VMD Tcl script that draws the C-alpha trace (Angstrom):
set ca {
  {34.44 11.22 8.50}
  {34.96 7.63 8.49}
  {37.07 6.01 10.81}
  {39.67 3.64 10.39}
  {37.47 0.63 9.35}
  {36.02 3.16 6.76}
  {32.51 3.13 8.31}
  {31.45 6.84 9.13}
  {31.69 8.01 12.62}
  {27.77 9.05 13.88}
  {29.47 11.96 15.93}
  {31.11 13.66 13.09}
  {27.60 14.15 11.39}
  {25.61 17.23 11.87}
  {22.50 17.23 13.70}
  {20.42 17.80 10.62}
  {21.58 15.19 8.69}
  {21.26 12.36 12.12}
  {17.73 14.33 12.70}
  {16.10 14.92 9.41}
  {17.84 11.88 7.19}
  {18.33 8.80 9.71}
  {15.87 9.08 12.74}
  {13.18 10.43 10.58}
  {13.41 7.22 8.51}
  {13.22 4.67 11.70}
  {10.22 2.62 12.47}
  {8.11 3.75 15.82}
  {9.87 1.46 17.98}
  {13.20 2.42 16.92}
  {12.77 5.93 17.67}
  {11.69 4.85 21.26}
  {14.61 2.92 21.38}
  {17.05 5.92 20.25}
  {15.47 8.05 22.85}
  {17.15 6.25 25.79}
  {20.24 6.71 24.25}
  {20.94 10.55 24.03}
  {18.87 13.30 25.48}
  {19.27 15.47 22.23}
  {18.04 12.55 20.59}
  {15.09 12.55 22.45}
  {14.58 16.27 22.44}
  {14.84 16.04 18.48}
  {12.57 13.50 18.27}
  {10.13 15.02 20.40}
  {9.31 18.19 18.55}
  {5.81 18.50 16.86}
  {7.22 19.22 13.60}
  {9.35 15.95 13.85}
  {6.35 13.62 14.93}
  {4.24 15.40 11.99}
  {6.57 14.64 9.56}
  {7.47 10.97 11.00}
  {3.92 10.01 11.03}
  {3.34 11.25 7.55}
  {5.96 9.04 6.20}
  {4.31 5.49 7.53}
  {2.56 3.75 5.36}
  {-1.71 3.89 6.04}
  {-2.36 0.37 6.85}
  {-5.95 -1.24 6.69}
  {-7.47 -2.31 10.20}
  {-9.36 -5.36 10.31}
  {-11.83 -6.26 12.66}
  {-10.73 -9.85 14.26}
  {-14.15 -9.89 15.93}
  {-12.55 -10.65 19.12}
  {-10.59 -13.74 18.01}
  {-6.95 -13.51 19.65}
  {-7.56 -10.09 18.81}
  {-10.64 -7.47 18.32}
  {-8.69 -5.47 15.86}
  {-5.37 -6.35 13.57}
  {-3.76 -4.63 11.03}
  {-0.61 -5.40 8.66}
  {2.03 -3.64 9.92}
  {4.24 -3.36 6.80}
  {1.94 -3.00 3.94}
  {4.93 -3.57 1.14}
  {5.97 -6.56 2.91}
  {3.06 -7.93 3.29}
  {2.92 -8.67 -0.64}
  {4.71 -11.68 0.21}
  {3.48 -14.58 1.08}
  {3.69 -14.25 4.60}
  {1.15 -12.31 6.51}
  {2.41 -9.74 8.94}
  {-0.67 -9.41 11.04}
  {-0.12 -7.08 14.03}
  {-2.90 -7.28 16.96}
  {-3.26 -3.85 18.56}
  {-6.21 -4.16 20.54}
  {-6.67 -7.98 22.15}
  {-10.00 -8.81 23.33}
  {-10.81 -7.99 26.94}
  {-11.01 -11.02 29.27}
  {-12.46 -9.23 32.30}
  {-15.48 -7.94 30.18}
  {-18.35 -9.12 27.87}
  {-18.40 -5.75 26.19}
  {-17.08 -5.65 22.83}
  {-14.42 -3.02 21.71}
  {-16.03 -0.78 18.98}
  {-13.60 1.05 17.00}
  {-15.53 4.56 16.31}
  {-13.20 6.90 14.74}
  {-9.45 7.31 13.27}
  {-6.97 9.91 12.16}
  {-3.13 10.64 12.53}
  {-2.45 7.60 13.83}
  {-5.37 8.00 16.86}
  {-8.28 5.94 17.53}
  {-11.81 6.87 19.14}
  {-12.59 3.42 21.04}
  {-15.72 2.40 23.27}
  {-16.19 -0.56 25.58}
  {-19.43 -0.81 26.70}
  {-20.35 2.59 27.58}
  {-16.81 4.08 28.18}
  {-15.20 5.73 25.18}
  {-11.21 6.27 24.59}
  {-8.83 8.21 22.87}
  {-5.74 6.49 22.29}
  {-2.49 5.63 20.54}
  {-1.95 2.01 19.74}
  {1.33 2.73 18.88}
  {2.82 4.08 22.32}
  {0.19 2.01 24.33}
  {-1.34 5.46 25.76}
  {-4.72 6.51 25.90}
  {-7.25 8.41 28.06}
  {-11.02 8.34 29.47}
  {-13.35 10.41 27.11}
  {-15.63 11.98 29.12}
  {-18.81 13.38 27.17}
  {-20.00 16.90 28.26}
  {-23.50 17.03 29.71}
  {-24.99 19.80 28.97}
  {-25.08 20.35 26.29}
  {-25.83 17.07 25.69}
  {-28.91 16.21 26.88}
  {-29.36 15.17 30.46}
  {-31.88 12.63 29.87}
  {-29.62 10.99 27.01}
  {-27.81 7.75 27.66}
  {-24.30 6.77 26.38}
  {-26.65 4.59 23.50}
  {-27.84 7.96 21.90}
  {-24.54 9.08 21.44}
  {-23.01 8.62 17.33}
  {-19.38 8.91 16.62}
  {-18.79 10.31 12.73}
  {-15.19 11.23 12.43}
  {-12.09 12.59 14.30}
  {-9.94 15.58 12.52}
  {-7.37 18.10 12.94}
  {-8.57 21.62 13.06}
  {-5.84 23.62 11.45}
  {-6.01 27.01 12.46}
  {-6.47 26.08 16.55}
  {-3.87 23.10 16.28}
  {-6.63 21.07 18.07}
  {-8.34 17.67 17.61}
  {-12.16 17.46 17.51}
  {-14.66 15.11 17.13}
  {-17.60 15.29 15.39}
  {-20.43 13.44 17.07}
  {-24.38 13.88 17.20}
  {-26.99 13.01 19.90}
  {-30.32 11.71 18.80}
  {-32.86 11.21 21.35}
  {-36.54 11.24 21.15}
  {-37.83 13.98 19.10}
  {-34.22 15.87 18.55}
  {-31.18 15.29 16.77}
  {-28.16 17.75 17.16}
  {-24.89 17.67 15.77}
  {-21.59 18.22 18.54}
  {-17.99 19.15 18.04}
  {-15.89 18.25 20.89}
  {-12.59 19.54 21.50}
  {-10.52 16.84 22.69}
  {-7.97 18.85 24.54}
  {-10.66 20.61 26.25}
  {-13.00 17.97 27.58}
  {-15.82 20.80 28.52}
  {-15.47 22.60 25.36}
  {-18.20 21.29 22.82}
  {-21.07 22.97 20.67}
  {-23.72 22.59 18.24}
  {-23.61 23.15 14.49}
  {-26.04 23.69 11.95}
  {-26.35 20.99 8.87}
  {-26.42 23.60 6.21}
  {-26.54 22.46 2.51}
  {-28.01 23.82 -1.04}
  {-30.38 21.43 -1.19}
  {-30.99 21.44 2.84}
  {-31.29 25.08 4.06}
  {-33.47 24.22 6.74}
  {-33.58 20.19 7.18}
  {-36.37 18.77 8.77}
  {-36.00 16.43 11.65}
  {-37.03 13.28 9.55}
  {-34.22 14.44 7.17}
  {-31.45 15.44 10.21}
  {-32.02 12.00 11.87}
  {-31.50 10.14 8.31}
  {-28.62 12.01 7.78}
  {-26.72 11.48 10.95}
  {-27.94 8.16 10.93}
  {-26.16 7.74 7.23}
  {-22.86 8.92 8.37}
  {-22.74 6.31 10.97}
  {-22.59 3.39 8.44}
  {-18.97 4.26 7.25}
  {-15.70 6.04 8.34}
  {-15.15 8.93 6.36}
  {-12.06 9.15 3.84}
  {-9.89 11.77 5.04}
  {-8.42 14.24 2.07}
  {-7.33 17.86 2.33}
  {-8.57 18.67 5.58}
  {-12.12 17.32 4.71}
  {-13.87 14.40 5.75}
  {-15.85 12.09 2.69}
  {-18.87 10.11 3.18}
  {-20.63 8.38 0.13}
  {-24.42 8.40 0.78}
  {-27.11 7.09 -0.59}
  {-29.18 10.77 -0.80}
  {-32.50 9.81 -2.40}
  {-34.31 11.48 0.67}
  {-32.08 14.47 0.90}
  {-31.96 16.04 -2.45}
  {-33.83 15.75 -6.13}
  {-31.18 16.89 -8.28}
  {-29.01 14.03 -9.24}
  {-26.56 16.23 -10.57}
  {-25.42 17.59 -7.32}
  {-23.76 14.00 -6.14}
  {-23.95 11.98 -3.43}
  {-20.71 12.18 -1.45}
  {-21.07 14.61 1.51}
  {-18.27 16.63 2.33}
  {-17.24 18.22 5.83}
  {-14.78 21.04 5.69}
  {-13.02 20.31 9.12}
  {-11.80 24.05 8.97}
  {-15.22 26.01 8.10}
  {-17.31 23.30 9.84}
  {-19.24 22.87 7.19}
  {-20.98 20.78 4.71}
  {-21.50 20.35 1.22}
  {-22.11 17.97 -1.65}
  {-19.66 16.45 -4.05}
  {-20.16 14.21 -7.40}
  {-19.28 10.58 -7.49}
  {-17.98 9.14 -11.19}
  {-21.35 8.81 -12.18}
  {-21.72 4.92 -11.70}
  {-24.75 3.48 -12.09}
  {-24.09 0.49 -9.88}
  {-25.98 -1.41 -7.12}
  {-23.14 -1.56 -4.20}
  {-20.79 1.39 -4.06}
  {-17.79 1.95 -1.69}
  {-15.80 5.31 -0.98}
  {-12.41 4.44 0.17}
  {-8.67 5.93 0.64}
  {-5.99 4.58 -1.98}
  {-2.71 5.80 -1.43}
  {-3.72 9.16 0.51}
  {-6.61 9.61 -2.23}
  {-10.24 9.06 -2.24}
  {-11.04 6.56 -4.73}
  {-14.33 5.36 -5.72}
  {-15.64 1.36 -6.44}
  {-18.79 0.10 -7.95}
  {-20.04 -3.30 -8.36}
  {-23.22 -5.11 -8.82}
  {-23.61 -6.24 -5.14}
  {-24.08 -10.01 -5.27}
  {-22.25 -12.04 -6.73}
  {-23.35 -15.91 -6.81}
  {-21.51 -18.89 -8.17}
  {-24.06 -19.21 -10.89}
  {-23.61 -15.77 -12.45}
  {-20.24 -14.65 -11.85}
  {-20.14 -12.12 -14.93}
  {-19.86 -9.31 -12.77}
  {-17.11 -6.75 -12.17}
  {-15.75 -4.29 -9.68}
  {-14.87 -0.95 -11.41}
  {-12.12 1.36 -9.49}
  {-11.63 5.30 -10.27}
  {-9.61 7.93 -8.27}
  {-9.92 11.57 -7.72}
  {-8.35 13.04 -10.63}
  {-9.11 16.77 -10.01}
  {-10.52 17.58 -6.80}
  {-11.63 21.01 -7.27}
  {-13.57 20.17 -10.14}
  {-14.59 17.12 -8.74}
  {-13.50 14.82 -11.65}
  {-12.27 11.30 -11.67}
  {-10.12 8.91 -13.62}
  {-11.23 5.45 -14.09}
  {-8.14 3.57 -12.68}
  {-9.05 -0.32 -13.39}
  {-11.60 -3.24 -13.98}
  {-11.35 -6.21 -11.62}
  {-13.38 -9.60 -12.92}
  {-14.62 -10.95 -9.87}
  {-15.20 -14.43 -11.59}
  {-11.52 -14.85 -11.72}
  {-10.89 -13.95 -8.08}
  {-14.01 -17.11 -7.29}
  {-11.73 -19.51 -10.00}
  {-8.22 -18.89 -8.79}
  {-9.77 -19.22 -5.21}
  {-11.57 -22.34 -5.78}
  {-9.01 -23.92 -8.00}
  {-6.30 -23.00 -4.71}
  {-8.82 -24.72 -2.42}
  {-8.74 -27.78 -4.77}
  {-5.26 -28.31 -4.30}
  {-4.16 -31.59 -2.13}
  {-2.98 -29.63 0.80}
  {-5.91 -27.71 1.20}
  {-8.42 -30.93 0.60}
  {-8.45 -32.15 4.42}
  {-9.56 -28.52 5.53}
  {-12.80 -28.26 3.51}
  {-14.50 -28.56 6.61}
  {-12.91 -25.27 7.86}
  {-15.35 -22.35 7.99}
  {-13.70 -19.94 5.46}
  {-13.52 -22.58 2.81}
  {-16.88 -21.02 1.42}
  {-18.09 -19.58 -1.91}
  {-18.10 -15.74 -2.30}
  {-21.53 -14.95 -2.42}
  {-20.79 -11.42 -2.33}
  {-18.39 -8.71 -2.06}
  {-18.76 -6.44 1.38}
  {-15.78 -3.92 0.98}
  {-12.29 -3.53 -0.76}
  {-9.12 -1.60 0.08}
  {-5.55 -1.42 -1.03}
  {-3.06 -3.51 0.67}
  {-0.20 -2.00 -1.80}
  {0.47 -0.52 -5.20}
  {-0.52 -4.11 -6.74}
  {-2.95 -5.69 -4.21}
  {-6.10 -5.62 -2.67}
  {-7.89 -6.93 0.36}
  {-11.37 -7.65 -0.32}
  {-14.00 -8.45 2.16}
  {-16.79 -11.09 1.05}
  {-19.95 -12.70 2.91}
  {-19.47 -9.81 5.63}
  {-17.03 -12.43 7.37}
  {-14.04 -12.95 5.57}
  {-11.19 -11.10 3.87}
  {-9.13 -12.16 0.69}
  {-5.78 -11.03 -0.86}
  {-6.04 -10.19 -4.97}
  {-3.82 -8.43 -7.15}
  {-5.40 -5.91 -9.07}
  {-5.98 -8.41 -12.22}
  {-8.12 -10.40 -10.25}
  {-6.05 -13.13 -9.20}
  {-6.75 -14.84 -5.74}
  {-3.58 -14.55 -3.68}
  {-4.83 -16.24 -0.36}
  {-7.03 -15.70 2.28}
  {-6.26 -13.68 5.46}
  {-5.62 -15.29 8.61}
  {-4.84 -14.29 12.08}
  {-1.28 -16.08 12.57}
  {-1.69 -19.55 11.40}
  {-5.80 -20.10 12.45}
  {-8.65 -18.99 10.07}
  {-11.19 -16.76 11.83}
  {-14.06 -14.63 10.49}
  {-13.05 -11.24 10.44}
  {-14.50 -8.22 8.58}
  {-12.50 -5.29 6.79}
  {-13.34 -1.78 8.20}
  {-13.46 1.40 6.55}
  {-10.57 2.53 9.01}
  {-7.18 3.26 8.64}
  {-3.96 3.32 10.84}
  {-0.58 5.09 10.46}
  {1.93 4.45 13.21}
  {2.31 7.54 15.10}
  {4.79 8.77 18.28}
  {2.37 11.69 19.11}
  {1.12 12.27 22.42}
  {-2.66 11.71 22.57}
  {-4.56 15.06 22.49}
  {-6.14 13.91 25.94}
  {-5.77 17.63 27.45}
  {-7.52 17.85 30.57}
  {-8.92 14.39 30.32}
  {-7.29 12.20 33.13}
  {-7.64 8.89 35.13}
  {-6.23 6.10 32.65}
  {-8.01 2.64 32.98}
  {-5.51 -0.14 33.56}
  {-7.99 -2.77 32.16}
  {-7.37 -1.28 28.44}
  {-6.80 -3.84 26.40}
  {-3.87 -2.81 24.83}
  {-1.66 -5.48 22.90}
  {1.71 -5.83 25.11}
  {3.55 -6.64 22.01}
  {5.05 -3.00 21.55}
  {8.00 -2.05 23.56}
  {8.12 1.87 23.09}
}
mol new
graphics top color blue
foreach p $ca { graphics top sphere $p radius 0.5 }
foreach p [lrange $ca 0 end-1] q [lrange $ca 1 end] { graphics top cylinder $p $q radius 0.2 }
display resetview
């Protein structure tokens, strides 16, 4: 009921309205503040059902590798608001001043990240700044193997058990094995077989090539499956089978999926608003020959493996509008900056929002453009221009506790940004 001023009194609202219509819409930082106000709000926002639904409503944000400049990894905090001229970059993994080891981002899923530094691996939630050391069990991994022999392929939620699992491999000397590790049970891991219609009994060479190929890109999560785009020339003879490999996270088996049959030199598989999308372009785009286009397809029918053409981006328009912007008087004095370079080739793309894209070029810069190919600006960290790279990983801010289980002993030196107060 409204009070004398006409404002609604929060205490008069039913709990299901407060929790299901108000608290569920708050950003993670505000959820943390509300938990300090009332015990009932803390309890209501701490249930697994609330945390999963709250995370599901958060935007999926692209992760940019800042290459250690101010932050090892940054992302746009609000993808919708970032469509404006100001860039809201949120550094969530800062550079470690006490270590010369580079921070690597190995996997991402449901707001959790698997990161490594040197020979140590971590499971973490950058939103709540919680983390735990991830010890890999030995055995069953070979005792003689070193940390450099371990490759992370994907992090996923196993629906029937409710546990998070890590898909990883160990390639050592003359053997290659694929493992599934249950994160809540640090000592529970098992090897699984790579069995596919075209690979009923893969050779060691085929197994090694496949596992190395899975490391090149992070998987696209969709319908409880992991998807990688591969060059399958070494694995199958029938081109109609497709070159997207799918890992069913429930059955934990592999299969092939057809791509849009786009005959291009460079291809990418990425997430577009929660749906797999496919991009094809002719690898290198030189200033002397800018007739190349990037075609984007989206998954139309998953079961039938059919794709729908979405739009074409004329990359010559991106370069032309970028050069025009760089030629403005304001930018003339900045011609010596490292980011003032011609687009030689594109090395990745991901949507920023419905109308804008992030495009990685020359393997060291990221620009913004609209779906019509108009250049909207270079991505910067703060007010400075740094070399950076667009990763295949995405992040949804989440208040869920990390699935650490038996893993204990947080490393106090872990380099989280202190910007959040949760």
